[in-house]
C-alpha positions as CSV (number, residue, x, y, z in Angstrom):
1,M,50.1,72.4,151.5
2,N,50.1,76.0,153.5
3,L,49.4,78.7,150.7
4,R,48.8,82.2,151.3
5,E,45.5,83.2,148.6
6,P,44.8,86.5,147.1
7,C,44.0,89.2,149.0
8,L,43.5,92.0,146.4
9,P,40.1,92.4,144.8
10,S,39.4,92.0,141.3
11,G,40.8,94.6,139.2
12,W,44.9,94.6,140.2
13,Y,45.9,91.9,137.6
14,P,44.0,90.0,135.6
15,R,42.8,86.8,137.4
16,Q,42.6,84.3,133.8
17,K,45.4,82.1,132.9
18,S,45.1,83.2,129.3
19,E,44.6,87.3,129.9
20,I,47.6,87.0,132.0
21,E,49.3,85.4,128.8
22,R,48.1,87.6,126.4
23,F,49.2,90.8,128.9
24,L,52.7,89.4,129.2
25,G,53.3,88.0,126.1
26,P,55.4,90.6,124.2
27,F,57.7,91.1,127.1
28,A,58.9,87.7,126.6
29,E,60.9,87.9,123.5
30,G,64.2,87.8,123.9
31,R,64.4,85.6,127.1
32,G,67.6,83.7,127.6
33,S,69.3,86.5,125.5
34,P,73.2,87.5,126.9
35,A,71.4,90.9,126.9
36,V,69.4,89.7,129.8
37,T,71.2,89.8,132.8
38,A,70.3,92.3,135.3
39,S,70.2,90.5,138.8
40,A,67.6,92.8,140.6
41,A,65.1,95.2,139.4
42,I,62.9,97.2,140.8
43,A,59.3,97.3,139.2
44,P,56.4,99.9,140.6
45,H,53.0,98.5,142.2
46,A,50.1,99.8,141.1
47,G,47.5,98.0,139.2
48,W,48.1,96.4,136.1
49,Y,46.1,99.1,134.1
50,Y,48.6,101.7,135.7
51,S,51.8,100.3,135.8
52,G,51.8,96.7,134.4
53,S,53.7,97.1,131.1
54,L,56.5,98.6,133.5
55,A,56.8,96.5,136.2
56,A,56.4,93.8,133.1
57,M,59.8,95.5,131.7
58,A,61.5,95.4,135.1
59,V,60.6,91.5,135.9
60,S,61.9,90.4,132.5
61,S,65.1,91.5,132.7
62,L,65.9,90.0,135.3
63,V,67.5,86.5,134.1
64,P,66.1,83.5,133.5
65,D,66.6,80.0,134.7
66,V,66.9,80.9,138.7
67,E,66.1,78.4,141.4
68,T,63.9,81.7,143.5
69,V,62.8,85.0,142.9
70,V,63.0,86.5,145.9
71,V,60.0,90.2,145.5
72,I,60.7,92.7,148.2
73,G,58.0,95.0,148.9
74,G,57.6,97.9,151.0
75,H,54.7,100.4,152.5
76,L,56.8,99.7,155.9
77,P,58.5,102.9,158.1
78,G,61.4,103.3,159.4
79,G,61.8,100.9,162.8
80,A,59.0,98.0,161.7
81,P,60.7,95.1,161.6
82,V,61.4,93.0,158.5
83,L,58.6,90.9,157.3
84,A,58.7,87.3,155.6
85,A,55.4,85.6,154.4
86,P,55.2,82.2,156.4
87,E,53.5,80.1,154.2
88,E,54.6,77.0,152.5
89,G,53.5,79.1,149.2
90,V,51.6,81.3,147.1
91,R,48.8,80.4,144.7
92,T,48.7,82.8,141.5
93,P,46.1,82.1,138.9
94,L,49.1,80.4,137.3
95,G,48.3,77.7,139.6
96,T,50.4,77.3,143.2
97,M,54.3,78.7,143.6
98,D,56.6,77.3,146.7
99,I,58.3,78.9,149.2
100,D,62.0,78.4,149.6
101,K,62.1,78.0,152.9
102,E,65.3,77.3,152.7
103,L,66.9,80.1,152.1
104,R,63.8,81.9,154.5
105,T,65.8,79.7,157.0
106,E,69.0,80.6,156.7
107,F,68.5,84.2,155.8
108,E,66.5,84.5,159.3
109,K,69.7,83.4,161.3
110,T,71.2,86.9,160.3
111,V,68.5,89.0,159.4
112,S,65.4,88.4,162.0
113,F,61.9,88.8,160.8
114,K,58.5,88.5,161.8
115,P,55.1,86.8,159.4
116,D,54.3,88.9,157.5
117,L,50.4,88.5,158.3
118,Y,49.0,91.9,156.1
119,Q,46.7,92.7,153.5
120,D,49.3,94.3,151.2
121,N,49.7,94.6,147.3
122,T,53.3,95.8,147.0
123,V,54.4,91.9,146.3
124,E,50.5,90.4,145.6
125,V,50.4,92.4,142.5
126,L,53.3,91.1,141.0
127,L,53.5,87.5,141.4
128,P,51.6,86.7,138.4
129,M,54.4,88.2,136.7
130,V,57.1,86.4,139.0
131,H,55.2,83.1,137.9
132,Y,54.6,83.8,134.6
133,F,58.8,84.6,133.8
134,F,59.9,81.9,136.7
135,P,57.4,78.9,136.2
136,R,60.1,76.2,137.7
137,S,61.5,79.0,140.7
138,K,60.7,79.7,143.7
139,L,59.4,82.5,145.6
140,L,60.8,84.7,148.6
141,W,58.7,87.1,149.7
142,L,59.6,89.3,152.2
143,R,59.1,93.1,153.3
144,F,61.6,95.7,154.2
145,P,61.3,98.8,155.8
146,A,62.3,102.3,155.2
147,E,65.9,102.6,156.9
148,L,69.5,101.7,156.1
149,S,69.2,98.8,157.8
150,S,67.5,97.5,154.8
151,F,70.2,97.8,153.0
152,E,72.1,95.7,155.0
153,A,70.1,93.0,154.7
154,G,69.9,92.8,150.9
155,K,73.8,92.3,151.5
156,A,73.2,89.7,154.1
157,L,70.5,88.3,151.3
158,E,73.1,87.9,148.8
159,K,75.7,86.7,151.2
160,T,73.4,84.0,152.4
161,A,72.4,82.7,149.2
162,M,76.3,82.7,148.3
163,D,77.0,80.6,151.0
164,M,74.2,78.2,150.1
165,K,75.0,77.9,146.1
166,R,71.3,79.5,145.8
167,R,70.8,81.2,142.1
168,I,68.1,83.9,142.9
169,V,67.4,87.6,141.5
170,V,65.5,90.2,143.7
171,L,62.2,92.1,142.5
172,A,61.7,95.1,144.6
173,S,58.4,97.1,145.1
174,T,58.1,100.3,144.6
175,D,55.9,103.1,142.6
176,L,56.7,107.1,143.3
177,T,55.5,110.6,143.8
178,H,52.1,110.0,145.0
179,Y,50.8,113.9,144.3
180,G,47.3,115.2,144.6
181,D,44.6,115.7,146.8
182,N,44.3,112.0,147.3
183,Y,47.5,112.1,148.7
184,G,47.8,115.3,150.6
185,F,50.9,116.3,148.8
186,S,50.6,119.1,145.9
187,P,53.8,121.5,146.5
188,K,53.5,122.6,142.7
189,G,49.1,123.3,143.1
190,R,47.6,121.2,139.9
191,G,48.2,120.8,136.0
192,K,51.1,120.2,133.5
193,A,53.6,122.4,135.2
194,A,53.0,120.0,138.9
195,L,53.2,116.5,136.6
196,E,56.1,117.9,134.7
197,W,57.0,118.7,138.5
198,V,56.7,115.1,139.8
199,K,58.8,113.5,136.4
200,N,61.3,116.0,136.0
201,V,62.6,117.1,139.6
202,N,61.0,115.0,142.6
203,D,60.7,110.9,140.5
204,A,63.6,112.4,139.1
205,A,66.0,113.1,141.9
206,F,65.0,109.7,143.3
207,I,65.8,107.7,140.2
208,K,68.9,109.2,139.6
209,A,70.7,108.0,143.0
210,V,69.1,104.7,142.7
211,L,71.2,104.1,139.0
212,N,74.1,106.0,141.3
213,G,73.7,103.4,143.6
214,D,73.9,105.4,146.7
215,P,71.8,104.1,149.9
216,S,72.1,107.0,152.5
217,L,70.8,109.3,148.6
218,V,68.2,107.2,148.2
219,L,66.8,107.3,151.8
220,K,67.1,110.9,152.1
221,R,65.5,111.7,148.7
222,A,62.6,110.0,149.7
223,S,62.1,110.6,152.8
224,E,63.0,114.6,152.5
225,D,60.5,114.6,148.9
226,G,58.2,111.7,149.1
227,S,59.3,110.6,146.0
228,S,59.1,106.6,146.5
229,C,56.5,104.9,149.1
230,S,58.6,101.8,149.7
231,V,62.0,102.7,150.2
232,G,62.9,99.6,151.9
233,A,62.6,97.7,149.2
234,V,64.9,99.8,146.6
235,L,67.2,99.8,150.0
236,G,67.8,96.1,149.7
237,A,67.8,95.6,146.1
238,L,71.1,98.4,145.6
239,G,72.1,96.1,149.7
240,F,72.3,92.6,146.9
241,T,73.8,94.1,144.1
242,A,76.3,96.5,145.9
243,S,79.1,94.1,145.4
244,G,78.4,93.5,141.7
245,G,80.1,96.1,140.2
246,K,77.6,96.6,137.2
247,S,75.9,99.6,136.5
248,A,71.6,100.4,136.7
249,R,69.6,101.2,133.9
250,L,66.4,103.2,133.9
251,L,64.1,100.7,131.6
252,E,61.1,103.0,131.6
253,Y,59.2,105.9,133.5
254,S,55.8,106.9,133.4
255,T,52.8,108.3,135.7
256,S,49.4,107.1,136.4
257,A,48.4,110.8,134.3
258,N,49.1,108.9,131.3
259,V,47.6,106.4,130.6
260,G,45.1,106.4,128.5
261,G,46.3,109.4,126.9
262,E,44.1,112.0,128.6
263,D,44.4,115.6,127.5
264,S,44.1,117.0,130.8
265,V,46.1,116.0,133.9
266,P,44.5,114.5,136.8
267,P,43.7,115.9,140.7
268,S,45.9,113.0,142.0
269,F,48.5,111.2,140.2
270,V,51.3,108.1,140.9
271,G,54.7,108.1,139.3
272,Y,56.4,105.3,137.7
273,A,59.5,103.6,137.4
274,A,61.4,100.1,135.9
275,I,64.8,100.0,136.3
276,S,67.0,96.9,136.0
277,L,70.3,96.4,138.4
278,G,73.2,94.4,138.6
């Protein structure tokens, strides 16, 4: 079997099965209950130390017992092609997950894409969680560009699954505002005032657009405010749930500045949100 091997260095997520089970175990409570109904979710993709808890909230909010989990990553600008992992499966610390080759083939009949041959964290960092919560499901690895066509691609994915009678869920991967010297973006200087602006203004505006389900505004906020590094993934998830008629819900918000309970605000930090959709 042609497998995609992990490429992220040690430190992004645990490499031992026991560590993964210990980290994710508390989030497994309530799985399978009637309250777990999300058909899509948005998760951050930093290292687990920084955003793992929020990512686990997002993944565990997805309805269980589906045939395939579609993970949509990003880090692609507008004008870039949709990318899909070309392998037959992926290797995680929990073993191997098969790629849903049939879904990939059918989806490509509507949305053309190129093979994802690059090293990128937006999908890989979430795979151990997906494998843990969906041990019997297959995987589809995609990455969408930052343009409105990604919303239409999400709608096409939903139609493809419906036509195939394939039960799937979608996990979209994005971090929010990257603030500070490390990212060349610090319009509000440093310190607590900058952190409060990121949390209560910049990231809040993006989250509000997502919760309202407005793809044009979501793209506008990301493009003008720098509040999403992988907005194409978010647009894909919104397109996938566009016909569902269910409301989105913010599960949790945080920033890397909150990790470890530091008293002072670091010179650079990133925002994270866990959101359930549909």
